[in-house]
C-alpha positions as CSV (number, residue, x, y, z in Angstrom):
1,M,79.6,255.0,99.0
2,L,83.5,254.0,100.1
3,L,83.5,250.1,100.6
4,E,86.1,247.5,102.7
5,T,85.6,244.4,104.7
6,R,87.9,243.2,107.2
7,K,87.5,240.1,109.2
8,L,84.2,239.9,110.9
9,N,84.8,239.1,115.1
10,Q,82.8,239.1,118.0
11,E,82.3,242.9,118.3
12,D,80.3,242.8,115.1
13,Y,78.2,240.4,116.4
14,Q,75.1,242.8,117.2
15,A,75.2,244.4,113.8
16,V,75.7,240.9,112.2
17,R,73.0,239.1,114.1
18,A,70.7,242.5,113.4
19,I,71.1,242.0,109.5
20,Y,70.3,238.0,109.9
21,L,67.3,239.0,111.8
22,E,66.0,240.8,109.2
23,G,67.4,238.5,106.3
24,I,65.3,235.5,108.8
25,S,62.0,238.4,108.0
26,T,61.7,238.1,104.7
27,G,61.1,234.4,104.8
28,L,63.3,233.6,101.8
29,A,67.2,234.0,103.0
30,T,67.1,230.3,106.0
31,F,65.2,228.2,107.5
32,E,66.4,229.9,110.5
33,T,63.9,231.4,113.0
34,E,65.7,233.0,115.1
35,A,69.6,233.8,114.7
36,P,71.7,232.1,117.3
37,D,74.2,233.8,119.8
38,W,77.9,234.4,119.4
39,N,79.1,231.9,120.7
40,A,76.5,229.0,118.7
41,F,77.9,231.3,115.6
42,D,81.7,231.3,116.2
43,K,81.4,227.7,116.4
44,K,80.0,227.0,112.6
45,C,81.5,229.4,111.0
46,L,85.4,228.6,109.3
47,S,87.7,230.9,111.4
48,H,89.1,232.1,108.2
49,S,86.8,233.6,106.1
50,R,83.7,235.6,108.2
51,L,83.4,239.4,106.5
52,V,82.0,242.0,107.1
53,V,81.7,244.8,104.6
54,L,81.8,248.3,106.0
55,I,79.6,250.6,103.9
56,D,80.4,254.8,105.0
57,K,82.8,252.8,108.2
58,E,79.4,250.9,109.2
59,I,78.5,247.4,109.1
60,G,76.0,247.3,105.9
61,G,76.2,243.1,105.3
62,W,78.5,240.2,106.4
63,A,79.6,236.5,104.4
64,T,81.0,233.7,106.0
65,L,81.7,229.7,104.9
66,S,80.9,226.8,106.9
67,A,81.7,223.4,106.7
68,V,79.8,221.0,105.2
69,S,80.8,218.0,107.0
70,K,83.2,217.0,109.7
71,R,85.0,213.9,107.0
72,P,88.6,214.6,106.0
73,V,87.5,214.1,102.5
74,Y,85.6,217.2,102.4
75,R,87.5,219.6,103.7
76,G,87.3,221.8,101.2
77,V,84.3,222.4,100.6
78,A,82.3,224.6,102.3
79,E,78.9,226.2,102.3
80,V,78.0,229.9,102.1
81,S,75.9,232.6,103.4
82,V,75.9,236.5,102.2
83,Y,73.2,238.9,104.4
84,V,73.3,242.4,103.2
85,G,71.2,245.0,105.6
86,R,67.8,246.0,104.3
87,L,69.3,250.2,103.9
88,A,72.2,248.5,101.6
89,R,70.3,246.0,99.1
90,G,70.2,246.2,95.4
91,K,73.1,248.6,95.3
92,G,76.1,245.5,94.8
93,I,77.1,245.1,98.0
94,G,76.3,241.2,97.9
95,G,78.7,240.5,94.9
96,F,81.1,243.0,96.3
97,L,80.7,240.7,98.9
98,L,80.8,236.7,97.8
99,K,84.0,238.3,95.5
100,K,86.1,238.7,99.1
101,L,84.5,235.6,100.0
102,I,85.5,233.4,97.2
103,K,89.1,234.3,97.4
104,S,89.4,234.4,100.8
105,S,88.5,230.8,100.4
106,E,90.8,230.3,97.6
107,R,93.6,231.3,99.7
108,N,92.9,228.0,102.4
109,G,91.9,225.4,100.3
110,I,88.4,225.3,99.5
111,W,88.3,223.9,96.4
112,T,84.5,224.0,96.1
113,L,81.4,226.8,97.4
114,Q,78.1,225.6,98.0
115,A,74.9,227.6,98.7
116,N,71.4,226.8,99.6
117,I,68.8,228.9,97.9
118,F,65.2,229.1,98.3
119,S,63.5,228.5,95.2
120,E,61.9,232.2,95.4
121,N,64.9,234.1,96.3
122,I,65.8,235.7,92.5
123,A,68.0,238.2,93.9
124,S,70.4,235.4,95.6
125,I,70.1,233.1,93.0
126,I,70.7,235.9,89.9
127,L,74.0,237.1,92.7
128,H,75.3,233.8,92.8
129,Q,75.1,233.3,89.1
130,N,76.8,236.3,88.5
131,N,79.7,235.1,90.6
132,G,80.6,231.5,88.8
133,F,77.9,229.1,91.0
134,R,75.8,226.8,88.2
135,L,72.8,225.3,89.8
136,V,73.3,221.5,90.2
137,G,70.2,220.4,91.9
138,R,67.0,221.2,92.8
139,R,65.8,219.4,96.2
140,E,61.6,219.3,96.5
141,K,60.2,219.8,100.1
142,I,63.0,219.8,101.8
143,A,61.8,221.4,104.7
144,Q,59.4,223.4,106.4
145,L,59.3,227.7,107.1
146,N,56.5,228.0,109.4
147,G,53.9,225.2,108.0
148,V,55.0,226.1,104.1
149,W,57.7,223.4,102.7
150,K,60.6,224.9,100.8
151,D,62.4,224.1,97.2
152,N,66.0,224.4,97.8
153,L,68.0,225.4,95.1
154,L,71.9,223.7,94.7
155,F,74.0,225.4,93.4
156,E,78.1,225.0,93.6
157,R,81.1,227.0,92.2
158,R,84.5,225.2,91.8
159,S,88.0,226.7,92.6
160,L,89.3,227.6,89.4
161,Q,92.5,227.2,91.5
162,I,92.4,223.5,91.1
163,D,94.5,221.1,89.3
């Protein structure tokens, strides 16, 4: 299996959106119930840290960072999104992508990464813990998905490159 990453661009969005919809359908990945159009996606994600993973030259997953606040003091804090296509899950693709995203974040002045993960999304919890994220809190019944209250676990990773 040949793995490589490159910057996610508009031409990739049809494949990225399909993987996003697969994640939405699990009920484990996000409170979103629809994937955004390209313009909304483009506006939300930081342009310097948007990646796709190519598995034998086909998009098998994607990862992005988005700002957690517009306030200048939080310019180095970003939220992580990592999605792996159904056929590529369980093969180390998420870890491969997350490691590349962490490197990109540090090259671009991000000092704190955070991830909000549903408490029942064990695979994502393990992925983040295996990549230096630590649990910093639980937000009980933070919101509803399809009429069901969900808890979110907040994970954080501080860059090792800051003083």
